[in-house]
N, C-alpha and C positions, 0 to 999 in steps of 0.2 A: 875535514870529513863532513860530508853532507848527511843530514838526517831526513829520512823519508817515512811517510806513513802510507801504507797501502791497504786496500781492501783484502780481507782474509781470503776471499774467493780466489785471488790471484795465486795463492799458494798451491792450488790444485793443478796449475799449468806446468808443462814439462820444464821450461827454463827455470822456474822458481823451485821446482823439486830438485833440480841439479844444484842450484845455489844453496838450498837448505842442506843437502848432503855434504857440500863443501864446508858449510858452517860447522856441521856436526863433526866432520873429520878434523877440522882445524882447532875448534874451540870446545868440543864436547857438548853434551846435552845440558849440563848443569852450570849455569852462569846467571848472574844478576844483570838487570838492565836490558837495554835493547840488543838486538841481534846485529853483530858486525859481519857484514858479507864480504868475503875475500874476492872482490872483483873490482875492476875499474869503475869509477862513478859513471863514466860515459856509457859503458856497456849496460849498467843497471838502468840508466835513464832511457836507453834505446828499448830495452825490454818493457819498461813501464809505458812508454809512449805507444808501443805496439798494442798493448792490452787496453790502454785507455781509449785509443781510437776505435778498437773493436767494440768496446762498451758503448761508445757514442753512436755507433751505427745501428745498435739494437733498439 
């Protein structure tokens, strides 16, 4: 399992909203520690790369 640290502004984007809904459905809202996202690591990395490249263009 890979650990990622992302800017909080990414949480406003549609893909991250969907992932956060999946987290809430699977794990609930009350848990300690980091958020475990129920998706393939490669999918999450693709989403991150897309938003990171958009940030660099600005």
